[in-house]
C-alpha positions as CSV (number, residue, x, y, z in Angstrom):
1,M,116.1,14.3,75.1
2,D,114.4,15.9,71.6
3,K,110.9,14.4,71.4
4,N,110.0,15.6,68.0
5,K,113.5,14.1,66.5
6,I,111.9,10.9,68.6
7,A,109.2,11.0,67.0
8,Q,110.4,11.7,63.5
9,L,112.9,8.4,64.1
10,Q,110.2,6.2,65.0
11,E,108.4,7.3,62.2
12,I,111.5,6.2,60.1
13,I,111.6,2.9,61.6
14,D,107.9,2.3,61.4
15,G,107.9,3.1,57.8
16,S,110.7,0.3,56.7
17,N,111.7,-3.3,56.9
18,N,115.2,-2.7,55.0
19,I,117.2,-1.1,58.1
20,V,121.1,-1.0,58.6
21,F,123.0,0.0,61.5
22,F,126.0,1.2,61.4
23,G,127.8,1.8,65.1
24,G,131.3,2.7,66.7
25,A,132.8,3.1,70.1
26,G,129.6,5.6,71.4
27,V,127.0,2.4,71.1
28,S,129.0,0.6,74.1
29,T,130.5,3.0,75.9
30,E,127.1,3.3,77.8
31,S,127.8,-0.1,78.7
32,G,131.0,1.0,80.6
33,I,133.0,0.3,77.6
34,P,135.8,3.2,76.7
35,D,136.1,4.5,73.6
36,F,139.2,5.9,72.0
37,R,139.0,9.5,70.7
38,S,136.5,11.2,74.1
39,Q,138.3,13.2,76.9
40,D,138.0,10.3,78.6
41,G,138.9,7.6,76.0
42,L,142.0,5.4,75.5
43,Y,143.9,8.0,73.4
44,H,143.9,10.3,76.6
45,L,145.4,7.8,78.8
46,K,148.8,7.5,80.2
47,Y,151.1,4.6,79.1
48,K,155.0,4.0,78.4
49,Y,153.6,3.7,74.5
50,P,150.3,5.8,73.3
51,P,147.6,3.5,73.2
52,E,147.8,3.4,68.9
53,T,151.3,2.1,69.4
54,I,150.4,-0.8,71.5
55,I,147.2,-2.3,69.7
56,S,149.3,-2.0,66.3
57,H,150.6,-5.7,64.6
58,S,154.3,-4.6,65.3
59,F,154.1,-4.0,68.8
60,F,152.4,-7.4,69.2
61,V,155.1,-9.2,67.5
62,R,157.8,-7.2,69.3
63,K,156.4,-6.4,72.4
64,P,153.9,-9.0,73.3
65,E,153.9,-8.8,77.3
66,E,153.5,-5.5,77.0
67,F,151.0,-5.6,74.4
68,Y,148.7,-7.8,76.2
69,E,149.5,-5.8,79.9
70,F,147.6,-3.1,78.2
71,Y,144.8,-5.2,76.3
72,K,143.7,-7.1,79.2
73,D,143.1,-4.1,81.3
74,K,141.6,-1.6,78.7
75,M,140.2,-3.7,76.1
76,L,138.8,-6.5,77.9
77,A,135.3,-5.5,79.3
78,L,133.8,-9.1,79.7
79,D,131.5,-8.1,82.5
80,A,129.9,-5.8,80.4
81,E,126.3,-6.0,79.5
82,P,124.8,-4.7,76.8
83,N,122.2,-1.1,76.7
84,P,119.1,0.0,75.3
85,A,120.6,0.5,72.3
86,H,122.1,-3.0,71.8
87,L,118.7,-4.6,73.2
88,K,116.6,-2.4,70.8
89,L,118.5,-3.0,67.9
90,A,117.5,-6.9,68.5
91,E,114.3,-6.4,69.0
92,L,114.0,-4.5,65.6
93,E,116.0,-7.6,63.9
94,A,113.9,-9.7,65.2
95,A,110.7,-7.9,64.3
96,G,112.1,-7.6,60.8
97,K,112.8,-4.3,60.9
98,V,116.8,-4.1,61.1
99,R,118.9,-6.2,58.5
100,A,121.8,-6.2,59.5
101,V,124.4,-4.7,62.1
102,V,127.7,-3.4,61.0
103,T,129.7,-2.4,63.8
104,Q,133.5,-1.0,64.2
105,N,133.4,-2.3,68.3
106,I,135.0,-5.8,69.1
107,D,133.3,-6.4,72.4
108,G,130.4,-8.4,70.8
109,L,127.8,-7.0,72.6
110,H,125.3,-6.8,69.8
111,Q,125.1,-11.1,69.8
112,K,124.6,-10.8,73.6
113,A,121.8,-8.5,73.3
114,G,120.5,-11.2,70.6
115,S,121.4,-9.8,67.6
116,R,122.1,-12.6,64.5
117,E,123.4,-10.4,61.9
118,V,126.4,-8.8,63.3
119,L,129.0,-8.0,60.8
120,E,131.9,-7.2,62.9
121,L,134.7,-4.6,60.9
122,H,137.1,-5.0,63.3
123,G,136.8,-8.7,64.9
124,S,136.1,-10.1,68.2
125,V,137.9,-10.1,71.7
126,L,135.6,-13.2,72.1
127,R,137.2,-14.9,69.2
128,N,141.4,-15.6,69.8
129,Y,143.5,-18.2,67.8
130,C,147.0,-20.0,68.4
131,T,149.0,-18.0,65.8
132,R,151.2,-21.4,65.1
133,C,148.4,-24.0,65.2
134,G,145.4,-22.2,64.7
135,E,143.7,-23.7,68.1
136,F,140.5,-21.4,69.3
137,Y,140.6,-19.7,73.2
138,D,137.9,-17.7,74.1
139,A,138.3,-14.8,75.9
140,A,138.4,-15.6,79.9
141,Y,141.4,-18.0,78.8
142,I,143.0,-14.8,77.6
143,K,141.9,-12.9,80.6
144,N,143.0,-15.1,83.0
145,A,146.3,-16.9,81.6
146,P,149.5,-15.0,83.2
147,G,151.7,-12.9,81.0
148,I,151.5,-14.0,77.2
149,P,148.5,-16.3,76.5
150,K,150.1,-19.2,75.0
151,C,148.3,-22.3,73.3
152,E,147.9,-25.5,75.9
153,K,148.4,-27.4,72.6
154,C,151.9,-26.2,70.8
155,G,152.7,-23.3,73.0
156,G,152.5,-21.1,70.6
157,T,151.7,-17.4,71.2
158,I,147.6,-16.5,71.1
159,K,146.9,-13.9,68.9
160,P,142.9,-11.7,69.4
161,D,141.0,-12.0,66.5
162,V,140.4,-8.1,66.5
163,V,142.4,-6.0,63.3
164,L,145.4,-4.3,65.0
165,Y,146.6,-1.0,63.4
166,E,148.6,-2.3,60.9
167,E,146.4,-4.8,59.6
168,G,143.8,-4.7,56.7
169,L,140.2,-5.5,57.4
170,D,138.4,-8.6,56.5
171,M,137.3,-8.0,52.8
172,G,134.4,-10.8,53.3
173,I,133.0,-8.5,55.8
174,M,133.7,-5.4,54.2
175,N,131.9,-6.6,51.1
176,K,129.0,-7.9,52.7
177,S,128.7,-4.6,54.7
178,V,128.8,-2.5,51.7
179,D,126.2,-4.8,50.0
180,Y,123.9,-4.6,53.4
181,I,124.3,-0.4,53.3
182,R,123.8,-0.3,49.3
183,N,120.5,-2.2,49.4
184,A,119.1,-0.6,52.5
185,E,116.2,1.7,52.2
186,V,117.3,3.5,55.9
187,L,120.7,3.6,57.0
188,I,121.1,4.5,61.0
189,I,124.4,5.7,62.2
190,G,125.0,5.6,65.5
191,G,128.2,6.3,68.3
192,T,130.7,7.1,66.1
193,S,132.5,10.1,65.0
194,L,132.5,8.8,61.1
195,V,136.8,9.3,61.7
196,V,137.7,6.3,61.1
197,Y,138.5,4.7,57.5
198,P,138.3,2.5,55.5
199,A,135.2,1.8,57.9
200,A,133.4,5.6,57.7
201,G,134.0,5.3,53.8
202,L,130.8,2.5,54.0
203,I,128.6,5.7,54.1
204,D,129.5,6.2,50.5
205,Y,127.5,3.3,49.4
206,F,124.2,4.1,50.6
207,N,121.7,5.0,47.6
208,R,120.0,7.9,48.3
209,G,117.2,7.0,46.7
210,R,113.7,8.2,46.4
211,G,112.3,7.5,50.2
212,H,115.4,6.6,51.3
213,K,116.5,8.3,54.8
214,L,120.2,8.5,56.9
215,V,119.7,9.2,60.3
216,L,122.8,10.2,62.5
217,I,122.9,9.6,66.0
218,N,126.2,10.8,67.9
219,K,126.7,13.1,71.0
220,S,128.6,15.5,69.2
221,A,129.2,16.5,65.1
222,T,130.4,14.8,62.3
223,A,131.3,15.4,58.7
224,R,128.5,13.8,57.7
225,D,125.2,16.0,59.5
226,A,124.6,18.1,57.0
227,G,123.7,15.4,54.2
228,A,121.4,13.4,56.7
229,D,117.8,13.4,57.1
230,L,117.8,12.9,61.0
231,V,120.6,14.4,63.4
232,I,120.1,13.3,67.1
233,T,122.6,14.2,69.5
234,D,121.1,12.4,72.7
235,P,122.8,9.3,74.4
236,I,122.2,7.0,72.0
237,G,120.8,4.2,74.6
238,E,118.0,6.8,75.5
239,V,117.2,7.2,72.3
240,F,116.4,3.7,71.0
241,D,115.3,3.1,74.6
242,A,112.3,5.8,73.5
243,I,111.7,3.8,70.3
244,K,108.8,1.5,70.4
245,V,108.9,-2.0,68.0
């Protein structure tokens, strides 16, 4: 791990009480949750249909049983625990440093670690609703239900509160995320290749004013590295574990 870059990050964090963190799948891979695009990610798994087809809205409607077979097997990691990145971000929020966490992840690990202001761009596996009557169900109910989870009240099909392909993002959450990023002094982006839009476009709202800092923490290079004040390619859990609050 590059100690000089860790020292630079520590100095940036120490110097601001208005930090926003924007994270992607790489934040949770260190908790054992697979991402989509890496060599071991979901896109490289062999199924009857490509994963991006299975987790689309039209596939959920047409073939809910096959959707849920994949979803329960690969997307419900209910035993996963927060890693040092999640935990340190929660500490930094409690210390008045981090204003918000904007995440593309659906696993709820930021909240499990103690973060309070978490904006979930793609929803959460922890929330599930009957498509007919709106009754709420938790993730354990979905995991343990045989076949297609059905509502106990009306018999309707239950759908996870996650944004599937072909579905739009929640504009209320998007607008709130834009506000936080636009007003941030420091934007730390971690564990994302910044290729998934519209979420990746949020970086464009960051105001590169005097004294403002953009930090990128990702194992592989991103298209935005050249414009960052600090780029760290070490594992994000190790990076945050080295930071003192």
